[in-house]
Structure formats: structure tokens, C-alpha cells
A tleap script that builds the chain and sets N, CA, C and O, in Angstrom:
source leaprc.protein.ff14SB
mol = sequence {
  NMET CYS ALA PRO PRO ARG ASP LEU GLY ARG
  ARG SER VAL ILE GLY LEU ALA ILE LEU SER
  GLY MET LEU CYS LEU LEU VAL PRO LEU GLY
  ALA GLN ASN GLU THR VAL SER PHE ALA GLN
  THR MET ARG GLU SER MET MET ARG MET HIE
  SER ALA MET ASN ALA ALA SER ALA SER GLY
  ASN ALA ASP ARG ASP PHE ALA SER MET MET
  ILE PRO HIE HIE GLN GLY ALA ILE ASP MET
  ALA LYS ALA GLU LEU LEU TYR GLY LYS ASP
  PRO ARG MET ARG ARG LEU ALA GLN GLU ILE
  ILE VAL ASP GLN GLN SER GLU ILE GLU ALA
  MET LYS LEU TRP LEU SER LYS SER GLN ALA
  ASN SER SER LYS GLU CLYS
}
set mol.1.N position { -18.457 -12.308 -7.358 }
set mol.1.CA position { -17.750 -11.216 -7.998 }
set mol.1.C position { -16.682 -10.652 -7.072 }
set mol.1.O position { -15.547 -10.440 -7.501 }
set mol.2.N position { -17.023 -10.406 -5.810 }
set mol.2.CA position { -16.050 -9.900 -4.845 }
set mol.2.C position { -15.465 -11.081 -4.096 }
set mol.2.O position { -16.179 -11.850 -3.453 }
set mol.3.N position { -14.188 -11.205 -4.190 }
set mol.3.CA position { -13.508 -12.310 -3.510 }
set mol.3.C position { -12.577 -11.738 -2.465 }
set mol.3.O position { -12.093 -10.616 -2.609 }
set mol.4.N position { -12.320 -12.501 -1.412 }
set mol.4.CA position { -11.371 -12.012 -0.408 }
set mol.4.C position { -9.982 -11.937 -1.009 }
set mol.4.O position { -9.662 -12.692 -1.928 }
set mol.5.N position { -9.149 -11.034 -0.503 }
set mol.5.CA position { -7.787 -10.925 -1.014 }
set mol.5.C position { -7.017 -12.210 -0.780 }
set mol.5.O position { -7.260 -12.913 0.201 }
set mol.6.N position { -6.087 -12.523 -1.679 }
set mol.6.CA position { -5.296 -13.740 -1.580 }
set mol.6.C position { -3.841 -13.416 -1.296 }
set mol.6.O position { -3.317 -12.410 -1.773 }
set mol.7.N position { -3.196 -14.263 -0.527 }
set mol.7.CA position { -1.752 -14.270 -0.329 }
set mol.7.C position { -1.149 -12.875 -0.151 }
set mol.7.O position { -0.366 -12.419 -0.985 }
set mol.8.N position { -1.514 -12.213 0.927 }
set mol.8.CA position { -1.020 -10.869 1.162 }
set mol.8.C position { 0.100 -10.808 2.181 }
set mol.8.O position { 0.636 -9.731 2.440 }
set mol.9.N position { 0.458 -11.915 2.754 }
set mol.9.CA position { 1.477 -11.883 3.786 }
set mol.9.C position { 0.830 -11.768 5.147 }
set mol.9.O position { -0.385 -11.905 5.287 }
set mol.10.N position { 1.646 -11.516 6.139 }
set mol.10.CA position { 1.159 -11.602 7.507 }
set mol.10.C position { 0.568 -10.296 8.031 }
set mol.10.O position { -0.230 -10.329 8.968 }
set mol.11.N position { 0.926 -9.163 7.468 }
set mol.11.CA position { 0.466 -7.889 8.003 }
set mol.11.C position { -0.769 -7.372 7.276 }
set mol.11.O position { -0.910 -7.555 6.067 }
set mol.12.N position { -1.636 -6.744 8.001 }
set mol.12.CA position { -2.773 -5.986 7.468 }
set mol.12.C position { -3.775 -6.811 6.687 }
set mol.12.O position { -4.572 -6.248 5.936 }
set mol.13.N position { -3.763 -8.127 6.838 }
set mol.13.CA position { -4.710 -8.959 6.109 }
set mol.13.C position { -6.129 -8.665 6.554 }
set mol.13.O position { -7.034 -8.564 5.727 }
set mol.14.N position { -6.328 -8.527 7.855 }
set mol.14.CA position { -7.679 -8.268 8.358 }
set mol.14.C position { -8.165 -6.908 7.866 }
set mol.14.O position { -9.286 -6.791 7.373 }
set mol.15.N position { -7.338 -5.894 7.996 }
set mol.15.CA position { -7.731 -4.559 7.534 }
set mol.15.C position { -8.018 -4.535 6.045 }
set mol.15.O position { -8.988 -3.916 5.607 }
set mol.16.N position { -7.188 -5.202 5.269 }
set mol.16.CA position { -7.408 -5.237 3.828 }
set mol.16.C position { -8.669 -6.019 3.488 }
set mol.16.O position { -9.402 -5.640 2.574 }
set mol.17.N position { -8.929 -7.098 4.205 }
set mol.17.CA position { -10.141 -7.883 3.948 }
set mol.17.C position { -11.380 -7.043 4.253 }
set mol.17.O position { -12.366 -7.091 3.517 }
set mol.18.N position { -11.326 -6.274 5.339 }
set mol.18.CA position { -12.458 -5.413 5.689 }
set mol.18.C position { -12.650 -4.354 4.613 }
set mol.18.O position { -13.770 -4.129 4.157 }
set mol.19.N position { -11.553 -3.695 4.201 }
set mol.19.CA position { -11.656 -2.671 3.168 }
set mol.19.C position { -12.113 -3.261 1.852 }
set mol.19.O position { -12.907 -2.650 1.136 }
set mol.20.N position { -11.618 -4.446 1.527 }
set mol.20.CA position { -12.052 -5.120 0.302 }
set mol.20.C position { -13.544 -5.397 0.351 }
set mol.20.O position { -14.249 -5.224 -0.643 }
set mol.21.N position { -14.018 -5.826 1.505 }
set mol.21.CA position { -15.447 -6.064 1.664 }
set mol.21.C position { -16.242 -4.783 1.539 }
set mol.21.O position { -17.337 -4.782 0.977 }
set mol.22.N position { -15.695 -3.674 2.066 }
set mol.22.CA position { -16.379 -2.394 1.944 }
set mol.22.C position { -16.455 -1.980 0.482 }
set mol.22.O position { -17.468 -1.439 0.039 }
set mol.23.N position { -15.389 -2.231 -0.265 }
set mol.23.CA position { -15.413 -1.910 -1.691 }
set mol.23.C position { -16.440 -2.757 -2.423 }
set mol.23.O position { -17.050 -2.298 -3.389 }
set mol.24.N position { -16.634 -3.988 -1.973 }
set mol.24.CA position { -17.629 -4.846 -2.595 }
set mol.24.C position { -19.025 -4.260 -2.439 }
set mol.24.O position { -19.897 -4.493 -3.276 }
set mol.25.N position { -19.239 -3.500 -1.367 }
set mol.25.CA position { -20.538 -2.863 -1.174 }
set mol.25.C position { -20.809 -1.829 -2.256 }
set mol.25.O position { -21.960 -1.481 -2.518 }
set mol.26.N position { -19.742 -1.339 -2.884 }
set mol.26.CA position { -19.902 -0.373 -3.963 }
set mol.26.C position { -20.425 -1.021 -5.238 }
set mol.26.O position { -20.823 -0.329 -6.175 }
set mol.27.N position { -20.423 -2.339 -5.271 }
set mol.27.CA position { -20.776 -3.061 -6.483 }
set mol.27.C position { -22.097 -3.794 -6.269 }
set mol.27.O position { -22.089 -4.984 -5.956 }
set mol.28.N position { -23.233 -3.111 -6.433 }
set mol.28.CA position { -24.505 -3.795 -6.266 }
set mol.28.C position { -24.727 -4.791 -7.391 }
set mol.28.O position { -24.086 -4.728 -8.440 }
set mol.29.N position { -25.661 -5.723 -7.145 }
set mol.29.CA position { -25.966 -6.706 -8.177 }
set mol.29.C position { -26.350 -5.984 -9.455 }
set mol.29.O position { -27.113 -5.019 -9.427 }
set mol.30.N position { -25.820 -6.452 -10.570 }
set mol.30.CA position { -26.126 -5.855 -11.866 }
set mol.30.C position { -25.426 -4.535 -12.110 }
set mol.30.O position { -25.820 -3.790 -13.008 }
set mol.31.N position { -24.399 -4.227 -11.335 }
set mol.31.CA position { -23.694 -2.958 -11.506 }
set mol.31.C position { -23.007 -2.902 -12.859 }
set mol.31.O position { -22.709 -3.927 -13.474 }
set mol.32.N position { -22.769 -1.708 -13.293 }
set mol.32.CA position { -22.086 -1.516 -14.566 }
set mol.32.C position { -20.626 -1.906 -14.438 }
set mol.32.O position { -20.071 -1.915 -13.339 }
set mol.33.N position { -20.006 -2.229 -15.565 }
set mol.33.CA position { -18.594 -2.626 -15.577 }
set mol.33.C position { -17.695 -1.551 -15.007 }
set mol.33.O position { -16.649 -1.855 -14.434 }
set mol.34.N position { -18.090 -0.291 -15.157 }
set mol.34.CA position { -17.259 0.801 -14.649 }
set mol.34.C position { -17.086 0.697 -13.143 }
set mol.34.O position { -15.979 0.886 -12.638 }
set mol.35.N position { -18.151 0.401 -12.419 }
set mol.35.CA position { -18.068 0.266 -10.970 }
set mol.35.C position { -17.230 -0.938 -10.588 }
set mol.35.O position { -16.422 -0.872 -9.661 }
set mol.36.N position { -17.423 -2.040 -11.303 }
set mol.36.CA position { -16.632 -3.243 -11.049 }
set mol.36.C position { -15.164 -2.944 -11.303 }
set mol.36.O position { -14.301 -3.349 -10.524 }
set mol.37.N position { -14.878 -2.239 -12.386 }
set mol.37.CA position { -13.488 -1.911 -12.703 }
set mol.37.C position { -12.874 -1.021 -11.635 }
set mol.37.O position { -11.707 -1.194 -11.283 }
set mol.38.N position { -13.647 -0.066 -11.111 }
set mol.38.CA position { -13.130 0.789 -10.053 }
set mol.38.C position { -12.804 -0.041 -8.820 }
set mol.38.O position { -11.711 0.069 -8.265 }
set mol.39.N position { -13.743 -0.865 -8.393 }
set mol.39.CA position { -13.520 -1.688 -7.203 }
set mol.39.C position { -12.340 -2.626 -7.404 }
set mol.39.O position { -11.528 -2.807 -6.497 }
set mol.40.N position { -12.239 -3.220 -8.576 }
set mol.40.CA position { -11.126 -4.124 -8.864 }
set mol.40.C position { -9.806 -3.358 -8.884 }
set mol.40.O position { -8.800 -3.839 -8.362 }
set mol.41.N position { -9.806 -2.178 -9.478 }
set mol.41.CA position { -8.597 -1.352 -9.515 }
set mol.41.C position { -8.149 -0.989 -8.109 }
set mol.41.O position { -6.957 -1.022 -7.804 }
set mol.42.N position { -9.105 -0.642 -7.251 }
set mol.42.CA position { -8.760 -0.300 -5.877 }
set mol.42.C position { -8.212 -1.507 -5.125 }
set mol.42.O position { -7.218 -1.389 -4.409 }
set mol.43.N position { -8.848 -2.662 -5.279 }
set mol.43.CA position { -8.356 -3.880 -4.608 }
set mol.43.C position { -6.946 -4.212 -5.076 }
set mol.43.O position { -6.081 -4.534 -4.261 }
set mol.44.N position { -6.711 -4.136 -6.378 }
set mol.44.CA position { -5.376 -4.448 -6.908 }
set mol.44.C position { -4.341 -3.458 -6.396 }
set mol.44.O position { -3.213 -3.845 -6.091 }
set mol.45.N position { -4.711 -2.185 -6.299 }
set mol.45.CA position { -3.791 -1.170 -5.762 }
set mol.45.C position { -3.416 -1.494 -4.321 }
set mol.45.O position { -2.248 -1.410 -3.940 }
set mol.46.N position { -4.416 -1.864 -3.524 }
set mol.46.CA position { -4.149 -2.183 -2.122 }
set mol.46.C position { -3.311 -3.450 -1.995 }
set mol.46.O position { -2.434 -3.530 -1.135 }
set mol.47.N position { -3.571 -4.430 -2.837 }
set mol.47.CA position { -2.794 -5.670 -2.775 }
set mol.47.C position { -1.328 -5.399 -3.119 }
set mol.47.O position { -0.427 -5.914 -2.456 }
set mol.48.N position { -1.086 -4.581 -4.169 }
set mol.48.CA position { 0.297 -4.227 -4.525 }
set mol.48.C position { 0.964 -3.467 -3.392 }
set mol.48.O position { 2.121 -3.722 -3.057 }
set mol.49.N position { 0.226 -2.528 -2.801 }
set mol.49.CA position { 0.780 -1.724 -1.716 }
set mol.49.C position { 1.158 -2.599 -0.528 }
set mol.49.O position { 2.267 -2.492 -0.006 }
set mol.50.N position { 0.243 -3.464 -0.099 }
set mol.50.CA position { 0.520 -4.311 1.062 }
set mol.50.C position { 1.636 -5.305 0.768 }
set mol.50.O position { 2.444 -5.606 1.647 }
set mol.51.N position { 1.688 -5.808 -0.436 }
set mol.51.CA position { 2.757 -6.729 -0.808 }
set mol.51.C position { 4.119 -6.028 -0.735 }
set mol.51.O position { 5.085 -6.581 -0.208 }
set mol.52.N position { 4.181 -4.814 -1.266 }
set mol.52.CA position { 5.444 -4.062 -1.245 }
set mol.52.C position { 5.826 -3.660 0.185 }
set mol.52.O position { 7.004 -3.678 0.541 }
set mol.53.N position { 4.839 -3.303 0.995 }
set mol.53.CA position { 5.139 -2.956 2.385 }
set mol.53.C position { 5.653 -4.175 3.142 }
set mol.53.O position { 6.582 -4.066 3.942 }
set mol.54.N position { 5.052 -5.332 2.889 }
set mol.54.CA position { 5.507 -6.564 3.540 }
set mol.54.C position { 6.893 -6.970 3.074 }
set mol.54.O position { 7.640 -7.600 3.822 }
set mol.55.N position { 7.243 -6.617 1.852 }
set mol.55.CA position { 8.548 -6.992 1.299 }
set mol.55.C position { 9.682 -6.119 1.841 }
set mol.55.O position { 10.853 -6.490 1.753 }
set mol.56.N position { 9.332 -4.959 2.401 }
set mol.56.CA position { 10.367 -4.073 2.949 }
set mol.56.C position { 11.034 -4.769 4.129 }
set mol.56.O position { 10.370 -5.159 5.090 }
set mol.57.N position { 12.342 -4.918 4.046 }
set mol.57.CA position { 13.047 -5.618 5.117 }
set mol.57.C position { 13.294 -4.671 6.292 }
set mol.57.O position { 13.650 -3.506 6.113 }
set mol.58.N position { 13.098 -5.196 7.475 }
set mol.58.CA position { 13.323 -4.415 8.685 }
set mol.58.C position { 14.817 -4.335 8.955 }
set mol.58.O position { 15.511 -5.351 8.987 }
set mol.59.N position { 15.299 -3.116 9.148 }
set mol.59.CA position { 16.724 -2.912 9.391 }
set mol.59.C position { 17.029 -2.726 10.871 }
set mol.59.O position { 18.180 -2.819 11.298 }
set mol.60.N position { 15.983 -2.464 11.644 }
set mol.60.CA position { 16.201 -2.143 13.049 }
set mol.60.C position { 16.354 -0.650 13.269 }
set mol.60.O position { 16.366 -0.186 14.409 }
set mol.61.N position { 16.471 0.107 12.184 }
set mol.61.CA position { 16.558 1.561 12.256 }
set mol.61.C position { 15.153 2.102 11.969 }
set mol.61.O position { 14.648 1.972 10.854 }
set mol.62.N position { 14.533 2.703 12.975 }
set mol.62.CA position { 13.145 3.152 12.844 }
set mol.62.C position { 12.960 4.130 11.685 }
set mol.62.O position { 11.969 4.050 10.959 }
set mol.63.N position { 13.901 5.047 11.509 }
set mol.63.CA position { 13.776 6.033 10.433 }
set mol.63.C position { 13.813 5.358 9.063 }
set mol.63.O position { 12.977 5.632 8.202 }
set mol.64.N position { 14.782 4.483 8.876 }
set mol.64.CA position { 14.928 3.771 7.599 }
set mol.64.C position { 13.706 2.877 7.349 }
set mol.64.O position { 13.172 2.857 6.240 }
set mol.65.N position { 13.270 2.150 8.358 }
set mol.65.CA position { 12.133 1.249 8.191 }
set mol.65.C position { 10.856 2.033 7.901 }
set mol.65.O position { 10.031 1.610 7.091 }
set mol.66.N position { 10.699 3.181 8.568 }
set mol.66.CA position { 9.538 4.037 8.309 }
set mol.66.C position { 9.514 4.459 6.847 }
set mol.66.O position { 8.492 4.314 6.177 }
set mol.67.N position { 10.624 4.979 6.351 }
set mol.67.CA position { 10.680 5.433 4.954 }
set mol.67.C position { 10.469 4.270 3.988 }
set mol.67.O position { 9.752 4.402 2.997 }
set mol.68.N position { 11.089 3.146 4.278 }
set mol.68.CA position { 10.980 1.983 3.388 }
set mol.68.C position { 9.550 1.471 3.271 }
set mol.68.O position { 9.140 0.987 2.216 }
set mol.69.N position { 8.799 1.581 4.354 }
set mol.69.CA position { 7.408 1.119 4.308 }
set mol.69.C position { 6.454 2.207 3.826 }
set mol.69.O position { 5.418 1.904 3.234 }
set mol.70.N position { 6.791 3.452 4.070 }
set mol.70.CA position { 5.903 4.536 3.647 }
set mol.70.C position { 5.953 4.782 2.143 }
set mol.70.O position { 4.975 5.259 1.566 }
set mol.71.N position { 7.059 4.469 1.508 }
set mol.71.CA position { 7.145 4.670 0.055 }
set mol.71.C position { 6.076 3.848 -0.663 }
set mol.71.O position { 5.325 4.416 -1.456 }
set mol.72.N position { 5.971 2.535 -0.422 }
set mol.72.CA position { 4.892 1.803 -1.102 }
set mol.72.C position { 3.498 2.215 -0.616 }
set mol.72.O position { 2.529 2.133 -1.372 }
set mol.73.N position { 3.396 2.655 0.640 }
set mol.73.CA position { 2.111 3.136 1.149 }
set mol.73.C position { 1.672 4.364 0.344 }
set mol.73.O position { 0.521 4.458 -0.082 }
set mol.74.N position { 2.597 5.297 0.145 }
set mol.74.CA position { 2.288 6.496 -0.635 }
set mol.74.C position { 2.005 6.136 -2.093 }
set mol.74.O position { 1.123 6.724 -2.718 }
set mol.75.N position { 2.747 5.175 -2.634 }
set mol.75.CA position { 2.493 4.754 -4.020 }
set mol.75.C position { 1.088 4.170 -4.136 }
set mol.75.O position { 0.405 4.375 -5.140 }
set mol.76.N position { 0.665 3.447 -3.112 }
set mol.76.CA position { -0.701 2.923 -3.094 }
set mol.76.C position { -1.723 4.044 -3.135 }
set mol.76.O position { -2.727 3.947 -3.840 }
set mol.77.N position { -1.472 5.110 -2.383 }
set mol.77.CA position { -2.375 6.267 -2.396 }
set mol.77.C position { -2.413 6.904 -3.781 }
set mol.77.O position { -3.472 7.321 -4.249 }
set mol.78.N position { -1.262 6.977 -4.430 }
set mol.78.CA position { -1.202 7.527 -5.790 }
set mol.78.C position { -2.007 6.655 -6.744 }
set mol.78.O position { -2.780 7.168 -7.553 }
set mol.79.N position { -1.833 5.353 -6.654 }
set mol.79.CA position { -2.563 4.441 -7.536 }
set mol.79.C position { -4.070 4.558 -7.320 }
set mol.79.O position { -4.842 4.534 -8.279 }
set mol.80.N position { -4.490 4.686 -6.050 }
set mol.80.CA position { -5.918 4.825 -5.767 }
set mol.80.C position { -6.445 6.178 -6.264 }
set mol.80.O position { -7.569 6.264 -6.758 }
set mol.81.N position { -5.641 7.216 -6.133 }
set mol.81.CA position { -6.051 8.532 -6.633 }
set mol.81.C position { -6.196 8.500 -8.161 }
set mol.81.O position { -7.090 9.138 -8.717 }
set mol.82.N position { -5.326 7.766 -8.822 }
set mol.82.CA position { -5.446 7.632 -10.284 }
set mol.82.C position { -6.750 6.919 -10.653 }
set mol.82.O position { -7.371 7.241 -11.666 }
set mol.83.N position { -7.158 5.958 -9.835 }
set mol.83.CA position { -8.433 5.280 -10.080 }
set mol.83.C position { -9.583 6.273 -9.942 }
set mol.83.O position { -10.536 6.234 -10.719 }
set mol.84.N position { -9.494 7.157 -8.959 }
set mol.84.CA position { -10.518 8.197 -8.805 }
set mol.84.C position { -10.569 9.070 -10.049 }
set mol.84.O position { -11.654 9.419 -10.514 }
set mol.85.N position { -9.413 9.426 -10.594 }
set mol.85.CA position { -9.395 10.261 -11.796 }
set mol.85.C position { -9.984 9.525 -12.995 }
set mol.85.O position { -10.612 10.141 -13.856 }
set mol.86.N position { -9.783 8.213 -13.053 }
set mol.86.CA position { -10.348 7.429 -14.157 }
set mol.86.C position { -11.862 7.264 -14.053 }
set mol.86.O position { -12.572 7.326 -15.057 }
set mol.87.N position { -12.349 7.053 -12.832 }
set mol.87.CA position { -13.750 6.674 -12.658 }
set mol.87.C position { -14.613 7.699 -11.927 }
set mol.87.O position { -15.835 7.689 -12.070 }
set mol.88.N position { -14.000 8.576 -11.152 }
set mol.88.CA position { -14.767 9.516 -10.346 }
set mol.88.C position { -15.361 10.641 -11.171 }
set mol.88.O position { -14.854 10.987 -12.238 }
set mol.89.N position { -16.434 11.197 -10.665 }
set mol.89.CA position { -17.149 12.265 -11.374 }
set mol.89.C position { -17.155 13.585 -10.605 }
set mol.89.O position { -17.183 14.655 -11.213 }
set mol.90.N position { -17.129 13.520 -9.282 }
set mol.90.CA position { -17.249 14.728 -8.472 }
set mol.90.C position { -15.993 15.587 -8.616 }
set mol.90.O position { -14.889 15.100 -8.370 }
set mol.91.N position { -16.138 16.849 -9.007 }
set mol.91.CA position { -14.970 17.707 -9.230 }
set mol.91.C position { -14.107 17.896 -7.980 }
set mol.91.O position { -12.883 17.986 -8.081 }
set mol.92.N position { -14.738 17.957 -6.798 }
set mol.92.CA position { -13.946 18.128 -5.563 }
set mol.92.C position { -13.105 16.893 -5.274 }
set mol.92.O position { -11.945 17.008 -4.877 }
set mol.93.N position { -13.684 15.713 -5.472 }
set mol.93.CA position { -12.934 14.478 -5.234 }
set mol.93.C position { -11.828 14.308 -6.272 }
set mol.93.O position { -10.739 13.832 -5.950 }
set mol.94.N position { -12.107 14.694 -7.510 }
set mol.94.CA position { -11.078 14.603 -8.555 }
set mol.94.C position { -9.924 15.559 -8.251 }
set mol.94.O position { -8.760 15.220 -8.469 }
set mol.95.N position { -10.246 16.755 -7.748 }
set mol.95.CA position { -9.206 17.720 -7.377 }
set mol.95.C position { -8.385 17.178 -6.203 }
set mol.95.O position { -7.160 17.296 -6.191 }
set mol.96.N position { -9.054 16.592 -5.230 }
set mol.96.CA position { -8.358 15.986 -4.102 }
set mol.96.C position { -7.433 14.874 -4.586 }
set mol.96.O position { -6.301 14.757 -4.115 }
set mol.97.N position { -7.906 14.065 -5.518 }
set mol.97.CA position { -7.071 12.989 -6.073 }
set mol.97.C position { -5.830 13.567 -6.749 }
set mol.97.O position { -4.733 13.024 -6.615 }
set mol.98.N position { -6.007 14.668 -7.476 }
set mol.98.CA position { -4.853 15.308 -8.124 }
set mol.98.C position { -3.852 15.805 -7.085 }
set mol.98.O position { -2.643 15.657 -7.262 }
set mol.99.N position { -4.353 16.390 -6.010 }
set mol.99.CA position { -3.474 16.873 -4.941 }
set mol.99.C position { -2.751 15.711 -4.267 }
set mol.99.O position { -1.569 15.818 -3.942 }
set mol.100.N position { -3.448 14.616 -4.059 }
set mol.100.CA position { -2.830 13.433 -3.447 }
set mol.100.C position { -1.677 12.950 -4.315 }
set mol.100.O position { -0.603 12.631 -3.804 }
set mol.101.N position { -1.892 12.895 -5.610 }
set mol.101.CA position { -0.836 12.429 -6.523 }
set mol.101.C position { 0.395 13.320 -6.400 }
set mol.101.O position { 1.510 12.821 -6.250 }
set mol.102.N position { 0.201 14.621 -6.462 }
set mol.102.CA position { 1.327 15.557 -6.393 }
set mol.102.C position { 2.024 15.480 -5.033 }
set mol.102.O position { 3.247 15.367 -4.961 }
set mol.103.N position { 1.239 15.543 -3.959 }
set mol.103.CA position { 1.813 15.551 -2.609 }
set mol.103.C position { 2.533 14.241 -2.284 }
set mol.103.O position { 3.656 14.252 -1.779 }
set mol.104.N position { 1.883 13.121 -2.573 }
set mol.104.CA position { 2.473 11.827 -2.226 }
set mol.104.C position { 3.730 11.560 -3.060 }
set mol.104.O position { 4.697 10.985 -2.560 }
set mol.105.N position { 3.715 11.977 -4.333 }
set mol.105.CA position { 4.902 11.784 -5.168 }
set mol.105.C position { 6.073 12.600 -4.625 }
set mol.105.O position { 7.209 12.128 -4.588 }
set mol.106.N position { 5.783 13.820 -4.208 }
set mol.106.CA position { 6.818 14.669 -3.619 }
set mol.106.C position { 7.385 14.031 -2.350 }
set mol.106.O position { 8.596 14.049 -2.128 }
set mol.107.N position { 6.512 13.474 -1.527 }
set mol.107.CA position { 6.966 12.832 -0.293 }
set mol.107.C position { 7.755 11.559 -0.583 }
set mol.107.O position { 8.716 11.254 0.123 }
set mol.108.N position { 7.362 10.816 -1.609 }
set mol.108.CA position { 8.134 9.632 -2.014 }
set mol.108.C position { 9.542 10.051 -2.404 }
set mol.108.O position { 10.518 9.427 -1.985 }
set mol.109.N position { 9.649 11.099 -3.200 }
set mol.109.CA position { 10.974 11.569 -3.627 }
set mol.109.C position { 11.804 12.019 -2.436 }
set mol.109.O position { 13.006 11.756 -2.386 }
set mol.110.N position { 11.180 12.694 -1.474 }
set mol.110.CA position { 11.909 13.129 -0.274 }
set mol.110.C position { 12.416 11.930 0.521 }
set mol.110.O position { 13.546 11.941 1.008 }
set mol.111.N position { 11.583 10.894 0.656 }
set mol.111.CA position { 12.003 9.702 1.408 }
set mol.111.C position { 13.100 8.942 0.662 }
set mol.111.O position { 14.041 8.448 1.284 }
set mol.112.N position { 12.989 8.844 -0.655 }
set mol.112.CA position { 14.038 8.180 -1.437 }
set mol.112.C position { 15.362 8.928 -1.309 }
set mol.112.O position { 16.419 8.312 -1.174 }
set mol.113.N position { 15.299 10.241 -1.352 }
set mol.113.CA position { 16.511 11.052 -1.190 }
set mol.113.C position { 17.106 10.837 0.197 }
set mol.113.O position { 18.315 10.654 0.336 }
set mol.114.N position { 16.255 10.858 1.222 }
set mol.114.CA position { 16.744 10.625 2.577 }
set mol.114.C position { 17.384 9.244 2.687 }
set mol.114.O position { 18.454 9.098 3.278 }
set mol.115.N position { 16.729 8.229 2.117 }
set mol.115.CA position { 17.274 6.865 2.172 }
set mol.115.C position { 18.637 6.786 1.489 }
set mol.115.O position { 19.559 6.153 2.005 }
set mol.116.N position { 18.761 7.434 0.322 }
set mol.116.CA position { 20.047 7.367 -0.383 }
set mol.116.C position { 21.133 8.106 0.384 }
set mol.116.O position { 22.269 7.635 0.440 }
set mol.117.N position { 20.814 9.251 0.974 }
set mol.117.CA position { 21.800 9.991 1.768 }
set mol.117.C position { 22.131 9.235 3.046 }
set mol.117.O position { 23.283 9.217 3.478 }
set mol.118.N position { 21.140 8.621 3.644 }
set mol.118.CA position { 21.355 7.845 4.862 }
set mol.118.C position { 22.264 6.656 4.585 }
set mol.118.O position { 23.153 6.336 5.374 }
set mol.119.N position { 22.027 6.010 3.454 }
set mol.119.CA position { 22.864 4.869 3.057 }
set mol.119.C position { 24.300 5.331 2.807 }
set mol.119.O position { 25.249 4.668 3.224 }
set mol.120.N position { 24.454 6.453 2.134 }
set mol.120.CA position { 25.793 6.985 1.864 }
set mol.120.C position { 26.506 7.337 3.161 }
set mol.120.O position { 27.692 7.048 3.318 }
set mol.121.N position { 25.784 7.965 4.098 }
set mol.121.CA position { 26.394 8.332 5.384 }
set mol.121.C position { 26.786 7.108 6.195 }
set mol.121.O position { 27.839 7.105 6.832 }
set mol.122.N position { 25.963 6.072 6.184 }
set mol.122.CA position { 26.306 4.878 6.958 }
set mol.122.C position { 27.479 4.128 6.309 }
set mol.122.O position { 28.241 3.453 7.002 }
set mol.123.N position { 27.621 4.245 4.996 }
set mol.123.CA position { 28.756 3.625 4.312 }
set mol.123.C position { 30.056 4.325 4.678 }
set mol.123.O position { 31.093 3.678 4.825 }
set mol.124.N position { 30.003 5.665 4.828 }
set mol.124.CA position { 31.184 6.451 5.189 }
set mol.124.C position { 31.627 6.154 6.617 }
set mol.124.O position { 32.817 6.209 6.925 }
set mol.125.N position { 30.660 5.835 7.498 }
set mol.125.CA position { 30.984 5.594 8.910 }
set mol.125.C position { 31.664 4.268 9.124 }
set mol.125.O position { 32.294 4.065 10.162 }
set mol.126.N position { 31.559 3.360 8.180 }
set mol.126.CA position { 32.134 2.016 8.350 }
set mol.126.C position { 33.599 1.975 8.071 }
set mol.126.O position { 34.217 0.916 8.172 }
savepdb mol mol.pdb
quit
């Protein structure tokens, strides 16, 4: 039922494999489909996040590269928080998931704005 992640690129494969294995511990033999769906949703979220982070091209500018990689990282957190809202029961964890969605989305927008302004400024300097 739990399989190792496939084709994730060169970065974070070990960390993702460990986390994927930890998620598999959440799925005991004979578990309900809801638990399997949660674990699968989390694995898929992490795979999308790592794939997008690996796809970010390095520019040599630490600020730009940081923002470019953090955007998919934050999106991954949003996707995982949405899984908590779908499957989680604890009110404190659900509230935390809601806060993560709001905070991470705001930070994504700030980084996108910075990237667009940074791109515009570097275009003017040329």
C-alpha cells in the first residue's frame, strides 16, 4: 500500500522517503479508506512541492532563488493544511491548518510581488 516516492529529482529524496515512510505508519493494516486517502494526499502534496522546488532554476541571486523555491514550499504547506481540513478532527489542528493557509498564501503573494518588482528593476538596469 505504501510505496516509496518515484522520480522526485535529485534534491530531498531521502527526506521525502523518510517522511513518506512516517506517513505509512499512519496507515495500519486494515485501516479505513479515509486514513489511506489522507496519507496519499499528503504524499502527493509533498511530491508536487518537491517537483516544483526542483524545477525552480537557479539564477545565482540568493534572494531570487530563495523566493522561487519558497513559493512551491509554501504551496505544499497549503496543500497539506487543506488535507488536514478534509480529514482532521481536532479543532486546534484544524484552526492551525486554517492559519497556515492564510499565512502561507499571504507570504506567497509577497514573494511573487517581490519577484515581479525585482524582475522589473533588473530590466530597467540593463
